[in-house]
Residue, then its C-alpha position, 0 to 999 in steps of 0.5 A: m730833213t736831209s739824208a745822211h751818207r749811205r752805208g753798207a748793210a750789216v748782217l748781225v744775226d751771225e754775231p754771238h749774243h747774250d742778254g738778261s732774258a730767261l733764255y740766257f739768264p735762266e735764274r736771276p740771283r736773289v741774295l748776295g753770294d748766289a752763283v748762277d749759270i749764264y749763257l752765250r749763244v755763239p753761231h757757228a759762223a762766228g768762228v769762236g773757239r774760246v770764251l771767257l766771262r769777265q765780271v767785276h767783284d768789289g771793284e776788281a775785274f777777273e775772268v773765268p773760262a766758259q764751257v760749251a754746254l750744248a755744241d749745236v742747238g739752233g745753229a749755235a754753240w751755247w757756252r755756259a759760265r758761272l756768275v757770282q753775285v758778290n755785289p748788289v750790281v755785278r757788271y760783266r761781259f764776254l771775251t771771245d777769240g772771234g772777230p777780225f783780230g781774234y779778240r772780240w768782247i761781247t757787251a750789252a752794246g754789241p761786239i767790240d773789237r778792242d778793250p771797252t769801258d765797263a759802261h758797255d757791260f751787262r748788269s746783273v742785279v739782286y733787286e726785284p723787277g717791276p710787277e709781273w703784270l707789266r710784262d703784258a701791259v699796253a699803256y695809254q697816256i692821258f692829259p686830262d684837260r684835253f681828253a674828254r669832259g664828262a657828259d654832264a659837264p658844261a664847257p668852260h666858256e658856258p654857264p654854269a661852268v666855274v673857271p678859276d682866275w688863272a684859266q683862259p677858257a677854250t672851246w674843244d675845237d680851239d688849237p692849243e696855245w704853244q707859247a707861255p704864259a697862254a699855253g699853261r692857262q688855256f683851259f678846255g675842261g676835260d675831267l676824270v669823269g670824261v676819262a671813265q666814260k671813254l674806257d670802252h674806247l681804250q679797251g677797244l684799242g687793247v689798252d690795259l694801263i692808263y697813265l694820268t698826268p697830274v691830277f692835284p690842284a694847280p694854277s695851270n692846265h698841266r698841273y705840274n705846279a701843284s698847290s697841294f698834294d692832299v686832294v684831287d683837283p675839284l676841276l677834274g672831279g675831286d677825290e670822288g672822280l679819281a676813286a670812281l675812275v680807278a674803280a671802273a678801270h679795275a673792274r675791267g682788268m685795267r690799271v691806273i698810275g698817277d704822276f708825281t713831282t718829287n723835284h718841285t712844287g708850285s709857288q702856290h703850294d701850301w708848303f711853299r707859302a708856309a716857308q715864305a711866311d716863316q723862314r724858321s718853319e719846318e717847311a722853309g727847309f723844304y726849299f733852297f732859299g737865299d737872302g729872304p723869302a723872295d730869293y729861292v731856287g726855281w727849277f730851271d729858274v722858273p719862279s713858279l716851280p720852286k725846287l725841293d731840297h731833299r737834304s731835309d729829312a722832314l720833307r722826305e718824311r712828309m712827301i714820301s715815307s710817312a703813312d699819310s704821305p701823298i705817295r703812299r696815301f693815293l695807292r690805298p683805297p679809295f684811290a688805289l692807284d697802281g703806281w706812279r710816274i715820277d716827273v723830272a726824276n733825273m733832276t730830283a735831289r740834285h742841285g749844285e754839289d748835292d746829289h741825293n737822287a739815288e737815295v730818294a729813288r730808293q726811298v720812293r720805291a720802298a714807300v710805294l712797295a710797302e703800300q702796294p707790293d704790286a705797284y709800278l714806279v717809272a721815272e721821267h728821264f730825257h737823256d742818259f739814264t744808264p747811271d741812274v737805274d742800277a740801284d733799287g730805285w725806279h723800275g724803269v724810265m721813259n725810254y726817250s734816249g734809247f728808243t724814241f729819239p733814235l727812231w725819230r732820227w731814222l724815220g723823220g720826214e723832210d718837214a720834221p720839227s726841231d726841238p733843242a730840248l729833245g735833242l733835235h738841234w736844228r731845223d734840218w737835222p739829218r735823217l740817220p741810217a738804221a744802222a746808226a739808230v741801232g747803234t744808239m739803241r744798243d748803247f742804251s741797252a747796257v742796263p739791267w734786263s728788268v729795266r729794259q722790260d719795265s721802261l715805257l716805249a713811246v713814239s709821242s708823249h705830252d712833252t714831245a712832237r707827235i709821231a704824225s708830225i715827225a714822220g709825215d707819212p702815215k706808212l712811216v707812222e705805222v713803222a714807228l708804232a710797230a717798233m713800239l709794240t715789238f721792242p722789249g719794254v712797255p708800249m705807251i700810246f699818247a692819247g690821240d695818236e690813234a686818231g692821227l693827231t699832229g703837233r710840232n712840240g709838246e704844247e701843240s701836241r696836247r690837242p683835245m681828242p676829236w670825239h665829236v668829229p665824224g670818222a676821226f677814229d676811223h684813222a689808219s693809225g687806230e687800226v694799225l694799233r689794234r692789229l699790232i696790239a693783238v699781235r703782241r698779245k698772241s706772242a709770248a716772245l714779243r712780250r717776254g722774249s730776248m732781243r737779238w739784232a739780225f740786220a741793219d742798213d740805211d733804210r731797214m732794221a730787223f731783229l729777233r724776239e725769242t723764247a724757248d718755244e717761239t722765234v719772231l722776226v720783225l722787219l722795219a723798213r722806211g723806204g728808199g734805197d733799191g729795196t734789195p731783199i734781205s737774206l738771213g741764214t736759217s742756221a744763224m737764226g736758230l731755225q735749222t729745219p724751218r717750217e712755214s712761218d706764221t705771218l703775224y703782220s705782213s702782206a708777204a711771207p718769207v721765202v725759205g731756201d738754200g739755207c736762208i730766209t729771204i724777206a722783201g726789202h721795200g718800204p715803208a713796210v712792217g713784217i712780223w713772222r713767227w716760227a715754232g721753236g727758239g733757244p734750247h729748253d735744256t743747257h745741261d743734263g736737266p732743264h736750266d736748273r739753278q745752282r746756288k753757292k754761298g761765299 
C-alpha cells in the first residue's frame, strides 16, 4: 500500500458541535407535534455570535433563531433552539456566523462553509431505538462450521460421522478453500454444542452478545442458501442444539441473535421446489420467473440463490408476519433468540423498477417487536446505508462504509489485500491520512443518533479480510481494536481475531478456531481485547456518550466521548510522521480547571499546562484518558427539562 500525500494537522476541538446524544438532545420526541429543545455547543474560540436552527417540515425548510442558554460552561456557550417533530423524520442543521466567511453550517458531517445538500443534515425521528441492553453490549460473531465441534462429535472424515452429499470433509487443521465451488463445500463439522461448550471463553473476553451466522439446513457450510426455514440444521445439533445454546447463554446473562436471508432462498428450498413443480402455485409468486421453471432471477445471477419477490403478500405473510413465520417463531421458546441480523438487507425487495425495501424492513421490525419487544434487528449493508435507516425498519446496520472501510484505508499495511467487492479496488490501494478517514466517518454520521448507537462496528467479519492481514503489524491491530471499542456503536469481534487469525478475503478468514494449538489464545490481540472491553465497561461515556472530534492529521486521530459527568479523550496513532505532541485547549475540551486524568489505557499521562492538554504523538499507539465532568447538567433554570407543545 502506498502513502497518500501528506497534509497538515487539523485541530477540530474548537469547532461548534451537536449530535443526537442526551448531552445535546436531552429528550427525544415521541409523537408527531412534540416540541423539544436541542443544543449547540459553541467553543468561545469559534467566534460565533449568531445561530439559527434550520429544520424541514413537510418538505419545506425554515429557520428559527437560537438563544444562548448558558454563556460559559466548559469553555463554550450552549445555544438552545426549539425543534418541532412535524414529520416522522425531521432533518435539521445549524447556521452560524463563524468560519472564514462568517457563514458556517454545522451539520452531521461537520462544519461546511457553503450551502450543503440536506444529505448532511442531522435527523430527529419518532421511532423507538434499539433495546436498552444494546448500549452495554459487546458482540461476537460465530461461523458455526469453523468455531468448535462438540466434545462427543466425530470429525467429518472419521466414522461414524454422517457427511452430506454436498460436503467435502476437512480436518480442523486444513486451510480454508477460497474459490468456488470448494469454498462452500468444505465441511469442518463445527456445531452448536461446540459453541455452548466454549461460553467460558467468550465470557472471559467480556462478550455478552453472540451473533450466529445461519443455522438453517442448506447444501453449504455457510448456509445462506437455506433449503428450509422450519428447522435447525441437524448437522449443527438440530432444534435441540439451538435451544440448549440460547438457554445456556441466557443463564450467563448473554444474548444470542440469528441470521436470516430475506433476499433469497437456496434453490433446494421447499418453497422454490414447489414453485418449480407448479408454476400456478402460491410459491411460484415468491420468486421472479420468466419463461418456465428454469428461467428465474438469482441473486447476482447465482442460480443456487433464487431471489425472493416481495410483491407477493403471501410470501411476506409466510416468511415475516404470521405467528408461524420463521422470523417470529425462532424468537419464542424453546429457541428464544434475541433478534436477527438480516442478510443482504440492502437488496431485499429491490429488483429493477420495484423497490419495496422500506416496506419490508418496517414489516420485519413490526413482526420482531410483536414477538419480542426487547429484540435487536440489524441489517447487512456494504455501501451507503444512510437512505435506508430513516424509517421504522432496521435498528442499525453493519457499519462497514462509515467505520470499517475508512479505518482499513488509514491503517492498511504494504501487503494489505485487495477486494473490489469491499471497495479495495486494486492491489496497491493508497494508505489514506487520518483526516480523510475522519471525513468519511463524519459523512456517514448523517443518520439518526439511535442508528449510530445500534449499528455493529467490526474490524473483520466472515465476509471480509481479517484485520491482522489488513494491518500487518500487531500494534496497528491494537489501534483498530481500540477504535472498535471506543466509537459509538456496538463493537463486534469476529471469532478468531483474539487469536490473531489471518485471512485475505472472506473465505480465507473463515479459519477454524485453534483450540488445540498450545498458546494460541495467549496472543496479544486477546489481551488487548480483554483490556479494552474492561475499559469500555467502566466508562459510561464510551458506551452512551456524545462523540466530538478533537484532532486529525495524516497519522493520528483523536476524539472526545462525553456525558454530563465524564469526559474521555481517545487517541489513535498509526505511526509515521515526526510524532509531534498534540496540544488541545483545555477550555475547548470543556475542562476549564482540569484535574489529573484517570489513565484508562496508555503508558503515558497527558501533560496539563498553559491552558492546554498535551499528549504524546508517536505511534502506533492508543491512549484513553478520563476526566470527571463533561457537558452541563443544566441548560435552563432547571435540568434539561422537556417541553412538549402540540400543533
